[in-house]
C-alpha positions as CSV (number, residue, x, y, z in Angstrom):
1,M,102.2,134.1,111.9
2,A,100.0,137.4,111.8
3,L,102.7,139.7,110.8
4,G,104.4,137.2,108.4
5,T,100.5,136.9,106.5
6,A,100.5,141.0,106.5
7,W,104.0,141.1,104.8
8,Y,103.0,138.7,102.1
9,L,99.5,140.2,101.6
10,E,101.2,143.3,101.5
11,K,104.0,142.1,98.6
12,K,101.0,140.3,96.9
13,S,99.1,143.7,96.4
14,K,102.0,145.0,94.7
15,Q,101.1,142.8,91.6
16,K,99.8,144.0,88.4
17,A,95.9,143.3,87.3
18,N,95.3,140.2,85.0
19,K,92.4,138.5,83.9
20,K,92.0,136.7,87.5
21,Y,92.0,140.2,89.2
22,T,90.7,142.8,86.6
23,F,91.1,145.5,89.3
24,G,94.4,144.2,90.7
25,Y,95.8,143.3,93.6
26,Q,95.4,146.2,96.2
27,R,92.3,144.4,98.0
28,F,95.0,142.1,99.5
29,S,96.6,144.6,101.5
30,L,93.3,145.3,102.9
31,L,92.9,141.6,103.6
32,G,96.1,141.9,105.6
33,A,94.6,144.4,107.8
34,L,91.6,142.3,108.4
35,I,93.2,139.7,109.3
36,N,95.9,141.4,112.1
37,S,92.9,143.3,113.4
38,V,91.2,140.1,114.2
39,V,94.4,138.4,115.7
40,L,95.6,141.4,117.9
41,I,91.5,141.8,119.3
42,V,91.7,137.8,119.7
43,G,95.1,138.1,121.4
44,S,94.2,141.2,123.7
45,L,91.1,139.3,124.8
46,F,93.4,136.4,126.1
47,V,96.0,138.8,127.6
48,I,93.2,140.9,129.7
49,K,91.6,137.3,130.9
50,E,95.3,136.1,131.8
51,A,96.3,139.3,133.4
52,A,92.9,139.6,135.4
53,E,93.8,136.5,137.4
54,R,97.6,137.4,137.9
55,I,96.2,140.6,139.7
56,F,94.7,138.3,142.4
57,E,97.1,135.3,142.3
58,P,100.3,137.6,141.7
59,E,103.6,135.0,139.9
60,P,107.2,135.7,140.6
61,S,109.2,136.9,137.6
62,N,112.9,137.0,137.1
63,A,113.7,140.8,137.0
64,T,117.3,140.4,135.7
65,G,116.2,138.0,132.7
66,M,113.4,140.7,131.9
67,L,115.6,143.7,131.9
68,V,117.9,142.1,129.0
69,F,115.1,141.0,127.0
70,A,113.1,144.3,127.4
71,L,116.3,146.2,126.0
72,V,116.6,143.6,122.9
73,G,112.6,143.8,122.5
74,I,112.5,147.8,122.4
75,A,115.3,147.9,119.9
76,V,113.9,145.8,117.4
77,N,110.4,146.3,117.5
78,G,110.8,149.7,118.0
79,Y,112.9,150.3,114.5
80,A,110.3,147.7,112.9
81,A,107.4,149.8,114.2
82,W,109.3,153.0,112.9
83,K,109.7,151.8,109.7
84,V,106.1,150.2,108.5
85,G,104.5,153.1,110.7
86,R,105.7,155.7,107.5
87,G,103.6,153.3,105.5
88,K,100.3,154.4,103.8
89,T,98.0,151.0,103.3
90,L,95.8,150.1,106.2
91,N,97.7,146.8,106.6
92,E,100.8,148.8,106.9
93,R,98.9,150.9,109.5
94,V,97.6,147.7,111.7
95,V,100.6,146.2,111.4
96,S,102.4,149.3,113.1
97,W,99.8,149.1,116.0
98,H,101.0,145.1,116.0
99,L,104.3,145.8,116.5
100,L,103.6,149.2,118.5
101,E,102.0,146.5,121.0
102,D,105.2,144.9,121.4
103,V,107.0,147.9,121.7
104,L,104.9,149.1,124.8
105,G,105.0,145.6,126.1
106,W,108.6,145.5,126.5
107,V,108.7,149.4,127.8
108,A,106.6,148.2,130.7
109,I,108.5,144.9,130.7
110,L,111.6,147.5,131.4
111,V,110.1,149.6,133.7
112,L,108.8,146.7,135.8
113,S,111.8,144.9,135.8
114,L,113.9,147.9,137.3
115,I,111.0,148.3,140.1
116,L,111.3,144.5,140.8
117,Q,114.7,145.1,141.7
118,F,114.0,146.5,144.8
119,T,110.6,145.3,145.4
120,D,108.4,142.3,145.0
121,A,105.6,144.0,143.9
122,Y,104.6,141.0,141.3
123,Y,100.8,142.5,140.9
124,L,101.9,145.4,138.8
125,D,103.1,143.0,136.2
126,P,99.5,142.0,135.0
127,I,98.3,145.6,135.6
128,L,100.5,147.1,133.4
129,S,99.5,144.6,130.9
130,L,95.7,145.3,131.3
131,F,96.9,149.3,130.5
132,I,98.6,148.4,127.4
133,T,96.3,145.9,126.2
134,L,93.3,148.2,126.3
135,F,95.6,151.4,124.6
136,I,96.0,148.7,122.0
137,L,92.2,147.5,121.7
138,W,91.0,151.0,121.4
139,G,93.7,151.7,118.3
140,V,92.5,148.2,116.5
141,F,88.9,149.0,116.9
142,K,89.5,152.2,114.8
143,R,91.3,150.5,112.2
144,L,89.1,147.3,112.2
145,K,86.2,150.1,111.9
146,E,87.8,151.7,108.6
147,T,88.7,148.5,107.2
148,L,85.4,147.3,107.3
149,Y,84.1,150.3,106.0
150,I,86.0,150.1,103.2
151,F,85.4,146.4,102.6
152,L,81.9,147.4,102.2
153,Q,82.7,149.9,99.5
154,G,81.6,152.9,101.3
155,S,82.5,156.3,99.8
156,P,86.0,157.5,100.9
157,K,86.0,159.7,103.7
158,G,86.6,163.4,102.6
159,M,85.5,162.9,99.4
160,D,81.8,164.6,98.8
161,V,79.5,162.9,96.1
162,D,77.4,165.3,95.6
163,E,80.2,168.2,95.2
164,I,81.7,165.9,92.5
165,K,78.3,165.6,90.8
166,N,78.1,169.5,90.8
167,Q,81.2,169.6,89.0
168,I,80.3,167.5,86.4
169,L,76.6,169.3,86.0
170,Q,78.7,172.5,85.2
171,V,79.5,171.2,82.0
172,E,77.2,172.6,79.4
173,A,76.4,169.9,77.4
174,V,75.6,167.5,80.4
175,K,71.9,167.5,81.0
176,N,72.1,165.3,84.2
177,L,74.0,162.0,85.6
178,H,73.0,158.9,87.6
179,H,74.0,155.7,89.0
180,T,77.2,157.3,90.1
181,H,79.6,155.3,92.5
182,I,82.7,156.1,94.5
183,W,84.8,153.7,96.1
184,T,87.9,152.7,97.1
185,L,90.0,149.6,96.5
186,E,92.0,149.5,99.7
187,G,92.2,153.1,101.4
188,E,94.5,154.7,98.6
189,A,93.0,153.8,94.9
190,Y,89.8,155.5,94.1
191,V,87.2,154.4,91.7
192,F,84.6,156.7,89.8
193,T,81.6,155.7,87.9
194,T,78.7,157.4,86.4
195,H,76.3,157.5,83.6
196,I,75.6,160.9,82.2
197,A,73.2,162.1,79.8
198,L,74.0,164.7,77.4
199,N,72.3,166.6,74.9
200,P,71.0,164.3,71.4
201,S,72.4,166.7,69.2
202,L,75.9,166.7,69.9
203,N,78.1,164.8,67.5
204,Q,80.9,162.2,68.1
205,T,83.7,165.0,68.3
206,Q,81.7,167.0,70.7
207,I,80.7,163.9,72.6
208,L,84.6,163.2,73.0
209,L,85.4,166.7,73.9
210,V,83.1,167.1,76.6
211,K,84.5,163.5,78.4
212,K,87.7,165.2,78.1
213,E,86.1,168.5,79.5
214,I,84.5,166.1,82.6
215,K,87.8,164.1,83.3
216,N,89.7,167.4,83.5
217,K,87.2,168.5,86.3
218,L,87.9,164.8,88.1
219,K,91.8,165.3,88.0
220,P,91.8,166.7,91.5
221,Y,90.4,164.0,93.1
222,N,93.1,161.6,92.0
223,F,90.8,158.6,90.6
224,K,92.7,155.8,89.9
225,H,89.6,154.2,87.5
226,I,87.1,156.4,85.8
227,T,84.1,154.9,84.1
228,L,82.1,157.3,82.2
229,E,79.2,155.7,80.4
230,I,77.7,158.7,77.9
231,E,74.1,158.5,77.1
232,L,71.6,160.7,74.9
233,E,68.5,161.9,76.6
234,V,66.6,159.9,74.0
235,D,68.2,156.7,75.3
236,S,66.7,154.8,78.3
237,C,68.6,153.6,81.0
238,S,67.4,150.2,82.8
239,L,69.9,151.6,86.1
240,K,68.6,155.0,86.2
């Protein structure tokens, strides 16, 4: 269900903007990442609980059946994890962790099934489960932290707001700027807005040239949306 939801939301995120979602549907991909992270955490906690109980009370396993299913599981989930792992969105990266959990689980089952062919050390099954689950939780918590940071509209990592402000202030006609905001829709598409105070003596043509020069300075940052609110020094801004 979690993977199906992630697939649906990733597909939904490709829809274009409309009157209902004027920025587009990119954040649906982020929602998929959040849902998958929560499911993985809840599922992992359940596995930890069950595995801990089985360490003290081991249960016998069907070694031959485990071997067959492990080979199939590694092949199917390994291919899926490889395909999704090349994705760039947070949703795709969280899904890749979801699939990686399955791959690691099947690898552990494969190793364990070979061991159980020669011994009855059934306690190894829950021990391996604990190690795999803790490894997965470590990765999921990192992705969840990143997902929540984007949901809370934090400034994109690796993008220096002060540096961008200084770039704009280098434009001769710019006196100051304020109410500057940078955020990302889903980790890939960046948005930039700011209020810029210009010399009041500029005419309309000169203002347009200044805006063009500012946008040229912003090009290296690959913003998907740029909004420049132009103000003259004599104007008062209620948001300043």
